[in-house]
Each structure stands twice: as C-alpha cells, then as structure tokens.
C-alpha positions in Angstrom: -7.2 -7.6 -11.4 -4.5 -9.6 -13.3 -2.5 -12.4 -11.9 0.8 -10.4 -11.9 -0.7 -7.5 -10.0 -2.3 -9.9 -7.5 1.1 -11.6 -6.9 2.9 -8.3 -6.4 0.3 -7.2 -3.8 0.7 -10.5 -2.0 4.5 -10.1 -1.9 4.1 -6.5 -0.7 1.8 -7.6 2.1 4.2 -10.4 3.1 7.1 -8.0 3.2 5.0 -5.6 5.3 4.1 -8.4 7.7 7.7 -9.5 8.0 8.7 -6.0 9.0 6.1 -6.0 11.8 3.1 -4.5 10.0 -0.4 -5.7 9.7 -0.6 -8.9 7.6 -3.2 -7.6 5.1 -1.8 -4.2 4.6 0.6 -3.0 1.9 3.8 -1.1 2.7 2.4 1.9 0.7 -0.7 2.0 2.9 1.5 1.7 6.1 3.7 4.6 4.8 0.6 6.8 4.4 -0.6 5.9 8.0 2.9 6.8 9.3 2.8 10.1 7.6 -0.7 10.9 9.0 0.3 10.0 12.5 3.5 12.0 12.4 5.6 8.8 13.0 7.8 9.3 9.9 7.4 10.8 6.4 10.4 9.5 4.5 8.9 6.1 3.5 5.9 7.8 1.9 8.1 10.3 0.1 10.4 7.5 -1.2 7.5 5.3 -2.4 5.5 8.1 -3.9 8.6 9.4 -5.7 9.3 6.0 -7.2 5.7 5.5 -8.1 5.6 9.0 -9.8 8.3 7.9 -12.1 6.0 5.1 -13.3 3.1 7.7 -13.7 1.3 6.8 -10.4 0.5 10.0 -8.6 -0.5 9.9 -4.9 0.3 6.1 -4.7 0.5 5.8 -0.9 -2.8 7.8 -0.3 -4.6 5.7 -3.0 -3.2 2.5 -1.4 -4.5 3.5 2.0 -7.9 4.4 0.7 -8.1 1.2 -1.2 -7.3 -0.8 2.0 -9.7 1.3 4.0 -12.6 0.8 1.6 -11.8 -2.9 0.9 -11.2 -2.4 -2.8 -8.7 -5.2 -2.9 -11.3 -7.7 -1.6 -13.1 -10.0 -4.0 -16.6 -8.7 -5.0 -18.3 -11.2 -2.8 -16.7 -9.8 0.3 -17.1 -6.1 -0.4 
C-alpha cells in the first residue's frame, strides 16, 4: 500500500473517531455496519455513490470486509 493511500486511511479513521466511531474503523466500514443494523442507510448510499463515480463498486461492503479480516494490518499482524 502506498504512502498516499495509507495517509488517506489514517485521516478517514481520525474523522470517524472524532465523530464518535471506533478509532481503528473507517467511515465507509461504519456506514456499512449502520446499514446492516438498520440504523441508517443514507451514509452508505452517499459514500458508495461517490466511490462508484471513481470506479469503486461496493466500496462500503469491501471496506467492512477489509476491516473484519484485518487486511489493513501489516503482514506481521495478520
């Protein structure tokens, strides 16, 4: 993973934590959890819609799965 993507993920996690979310989770993953739990669906729709413009289909679900499986962790911690 490149430095730029790493930095964007760190900023995403910081913003999520500032908004009351888990400190090691991205906003996209949180939006998917909200949709699954029935809490709210608009954040997932908004994020996935923006991501689709950039060619990233199912962004929130993929982010959630990445978090759940620890794909963002360094190889030594997986």
